[in-house]
C-alpha positions in Angstrom: 0.0 0.0 0.0 1.3 3.4 -0.9 0.8 6.7 0.9 -1.9 9.0 -0.5 -2.0 12.6 0.6 -5.4 14.2 1.4 -7.0 15.7 -1.6 -7.8 19.4 -1.6 -11.1 21.0 -2.6 -10.0 21.7 -6.2 -8.6 18.2 -6.7 -12.0 16.7 -5.8 -13.9 19.3 -7.9 -11.6 18.4 -10.9 -12.1 14.7 -10.4 -15.9 15.0 -10.3 -15.8 17.2 -13.5 -13.6 14.6 -15.2 -15.9 11.8 -14.2 -18.9 13.8 -15.6 -17.3 14.4 -19.0 -19.9 11.8 -20.1 -23.3 11.8 -18.4 -23.1 9.9 -15.1 -25.5 8.9 -12.3 -25.0 10.3 -8.8 -24.1 6.9 -7.3 -21.4 6.3 -9.9 -19.9 9.7 -9.4 -19.9 9.2 -5.6 -18.3 5.8 -6.0 -15.6 6.8 -8.5 -14.7 10.0 -6.6 -14.5 8.0 -3.4 -16.8 10.4 -1.4 -19.3 9.8 1.3 -22.9 11.0 0.8 -22.5 14.2 2.9 -19.3 15.4 1.2 -20.6 14.3 -2.2 -23.7 16.4 -1.7 -21.6 19.5 -0.8 -19.5 19.2 -3.9 -22.5 18.5 -6.1 -24.3 21.6 -4.8 -21.2 23.7 -5.3 -20.5 22.5 -8.8 -24.1 22.7 -9.8 -24.6 26.1 -8.2 -21.6 27.6 -10.0 -22.7 26.3 -13.3 -19.8 23.8 -13.7 -22.1 20.8 -13.6 -25.6 20.2 -14.7 -28.3 17.5 -14.3 -30.0 16.3 -17.4 -32.6 13.5 -17.1 -31.2 12.2 -13.8 -27.6 12.2 -15.1 -24.9 14.8 -14.3 -22.5 16.2 -16.9 -19.8 18.8 -17.1 -21.0 22.1 -18.7 -19.1 24.2 -21.2 -18.1 26.4 -18.2 -17.0 23.3 -16.4 -14.8 22.3 -19.3 -13.1 25.7 -19.3 -12.5 25.4 -15.5 -11.1 21.9 -15.9 -8.8 23.0 -18.7 -7.4 25.8 -16.5 -7.1 23.6 -13.5 -5.2 21.0 -15.5 -2.8 23.8 -16.7 -2.2 24.9 -13.1 -1.5 21.4 -12.0 1.0 20.9 -14.8 2.8 24.2 -13.7 3.0 22.9 -10.2 4.5 19.6 -11.3 7.2 21.4 -13.3 8.2 23.5 -10.3 
C-alpha cells in the first residue's frame, strides 16, 4: 500500500468534473470520486450552483463552463508539477 495525501477541494472538484465528461449517475460519481454521501452532496451543490455541472434526465454532466474550468485547473496542475 502506498501513501496517498489528502485531496484538496479543487482536486476533488476536478475529479468530479472529469468523471462527468460523459453523463453519469449520482451513485457512480460518488463511488468513482470515493466520497461519502454528505461530502458528495456538498461538492455536487457547489459545482451545480456555480454552473460547472448540470443535471439532465437524472444524469450529471460537465458544462461548457466546467470544461473551461477543468482546462485551466489542468494547466495549473502541470505548472506545479514542473516547479
